[in-house]
C-alpha positions, 0 to 999 in steps of 0.5 A: 292142410299140413303135410309130413313126408318121410322117405328112405331106401329099404335094403334088406340082406338075403338072409336074416340070422336067428340064434339057435335054441335048445329043446325041440331043435330050437324051432319054437324059440326061433319063431319067438325070436322072429316075432320079437325082432319084427315087432322091435324093428331090430332083428339081429341081421348077419351082414346088414342093419335091419333097424336102419333098413326099416327106419321109415316104419320105425316110429310105428308100433307093429304087432305080429302073430305067428301061426303053427309052423309047417315043417318040410324037411329041414325047413319050416313055413311060418304063417304071419299076421302083421298089424301096424298102428299107423297114426291110429289106423290099423294096417293089416296083412298076412305073409309067410316066413321060411325058416331053414335049419343049419348047423348053427341053428335056424335062419330066416330066408329073405322074402320082401313081404317081411318088410311090408305087403307089396314091397319089392327089393330095392324099393323105398317106402314112404309114409305120408301124413296129411292132417285135417285142420285142428278142431276149435274150442267153443264156448257155451253158445257154440261160438268159437273161442279158440279158432284159426285167426290171422297172424304174421310170421316175421323173420329172415329169408336167406334166399333174398340176401348174400351170405355175408349179409346174414349176420347184419340182417338177422341182427336188425330183424331181431332188434326190430321185432324185439327178440334175442339178437345173438340167439337169432343170429346164431340160428340164422347162420346155422340154417341153409342158404335158402331157409326162412328163419322165423323170429316171432309170430304176431297177431295183427294188433300186436304187430301194429305196436311192435313192428317198426314201419321201416321193417321191410327196408331191412335186407332179407326181412320177411313177413308171411301172413298165415293163420294159427289156432288162437284165443280172442287175445294173447292172454285170454285164459292162456294158462287154462286153455294152453298153447299149440306149437311144434311137437316136443321130443317128449311128446313125440316119444310118448305118442307111439308114432301118432305125432311126428317131428314138425307136427303141430300139437297141444303143448299145455293146458286143455290143448294138450289134455285133449290133443288127440280129440282136437287134432283128429287123425291124418290121411295116411298114404303108404307107398313103395317104389324105386327111390325118386320114383314119380309113381310109386305103388300104393301099399295102403291108404286111410282117410283123415278123420276131422278132430272133434270140437271141445265145448267148454263153459267159459263165457268170453265176455266175463273172462275178458272182463275178469282179465281186464279187472286184474290187469292193474294188479301187481304180483299174482292174482286170480278171479273165478266166476261160477254159475251156481245153478249149473256149476259151469265156470264162466271165468277163470282169469289169471293176472299177468303177474302169475308168470303163466301159472294157473293160480285160478284153478290150481293155486293152493293158498290159505283162504283166510276169513273167507273160510269162516263161511265153512266154520260158520256152517260147522257152528250152525250144525253144532246147535248155534244160531245166528243171534246167539252170543259169541265173545269177540275179545281183543285177543285169545291165547291158545296154548301160548299163541295169541290170536288177534283181530285184524288191525282195523277191526271196528272197536264197537263190534267187540265184547259179547256180540251175535254170531251174525255180527261176528261174521259181518265184521270177521271177528277172529277171536269169536271164531277161535273162542268157539272152537270147543263147540266143534271138532276136526270132523265137523269142520271137514264135514262142513267143508265137504258140504260146501264143495271143498273136496280136495284134488278130484279129476274134473277133466281140467287142472283143479284143486278144491282145497284141503281140510286136514286133521289138526295136529294141535289145539293151536293149529285147529284154532288157526284152521277155523279162520282159514289159516293153519294148514287149510288150503284152497284155490280161487276156484275152491272158494268160488265153489263155496260161494256157489254152493251157498247160492245153489243150496248144495255142494257144487262141482265146478264144470269146465269141459262139457261131457266130462264126468267128474271123478274123485269128488268127495260126496259129503256125509251130511249134505247142505240143506236148504235152511243151512244155505239160506242162513249162510246167504243171510249172514253173507248178505250181512257182511255187505249191509252191516260189515266189512264189504259195505262198499258193495251195498249199492250194487244191483242185483244185491250182493252177499259176500265175505272178505278174507285176509291170510298171513303167509311166508316169513316175517319181515324185519319188523316181524310182520307177515305178508298177507293174501287178500280174498273176497267171495261174493254171490250175485243172483246166479253168479258166484265169484272169488277174487284173490291177490297173493300179496295185498293189504286186506280182503276188503281193500285189495280184493274187494275193489276187484269184485266190485269192478267185476260185478258192476 
């Protein structure tokens, strides 16, 4: 168990001064000032520093309630009720304050009970917090995903070497474990002669590759075996799960005394969002006695409460596989897998090129032609059928802007073709040319019916897309093919695929027991017939279209490829492109995204193929 102890001497002057007030001889105002001063740990004290004296309790909130003063000549007795919040525990007791009226107003007669119940003059108060082990984050089967795992702390033990050896040894330790040598030397020189100066914490498997065999030969080099709350690997769902470490100044300030300097706390992701739940409450002991006393008096104590495990839907095997699939991808990438029948997120993997950003659930990108599933639903609702003809021209001009198909679009799939063929081969001009059949409201309604609902509160970072009202006919035409101002995350597009598979708008779930808030309910929900038709059309993408390379997979797959231009044109006038693919395989819906790729089929497609194989 981790233990934090803070001890300081309390010295209180015999008289606490309060400013005189006007009106009813100032007593009521003096009582108000007394209460405010106690609660703020900052009474205006004549001849002493009250705030410094109560420093051991200054991190904790205090609420003081004053009763009706009882006058006795030029004095008044004020009953007080104290309620301290000590790391979530309520320490309550009653005391009285005596106020004396003088020529300059009312003053408070010193009484040790104004500091704390059981405190005596000259004592030192100590608050000891002892935290339970942090609770685990578990998967859908109850097995621990984030739990105590072995690590080794590598660093320099200054007690083992002479002062004149610190510079050389610190530099050698830093170089051996691969950290900034100058910074580590400065840190080592600034710490005490007996200090252990930590350079890095490594898992056994990482240490085997990183730490040289002769590390122990460096004078003062130390390696301390311990445990830390960790996921199965250093990269496993790291942006989503988050990390645990020493509390930052900001976290301490915002915790109202529940987190103190040196304590371990969640720093990001789910570990930070659910920190209080996972951390539990510490055992608290408050003592008072002469400074240095080996047997101080106990003023109050409270037992620890263990943290509560956080159950999430991530499947360890599928998350690991998704991360392995992304391992060779250059630049930002993500792969999300959802169970359509439950909405459970089984994988939310981010590529190593994301630099820690959770693109999988929080990214905002143009979804390109994967959005044509939404547009197709809007067209079906307008009365169009899968076998109705649409015009797949070489180009379509809208208000002076010319739309084209992708460079490798099959020449034999142009002209008047059925809608199902336009979906299978992803004909841009066919969708742009059909814009007169639908409007902004129809497109937004279709998006909501497939789970694209904006920025709801789901208990984890989640962005589910935007389908804003278009500002021009050209923008609306671009919206129909997933460009314009249409945005979605990989999670959002996996949700679209999951909604097709489930036959209703799916809300993606990650944390068990958290009720979603802010999800937009569709005015016109998806019907079974609509979902079946969309699934059939997506299956055609595999059997007769741009994702034919998935045709050999079993169980069979339905999919949609997507490519979206973004950013600034290069010297040749070309724009970089996002690469997308969404897919359905039984009770599994997948979205793969690569920020910069050659095309949905060629770049994102192999990722989906590898994941589903």
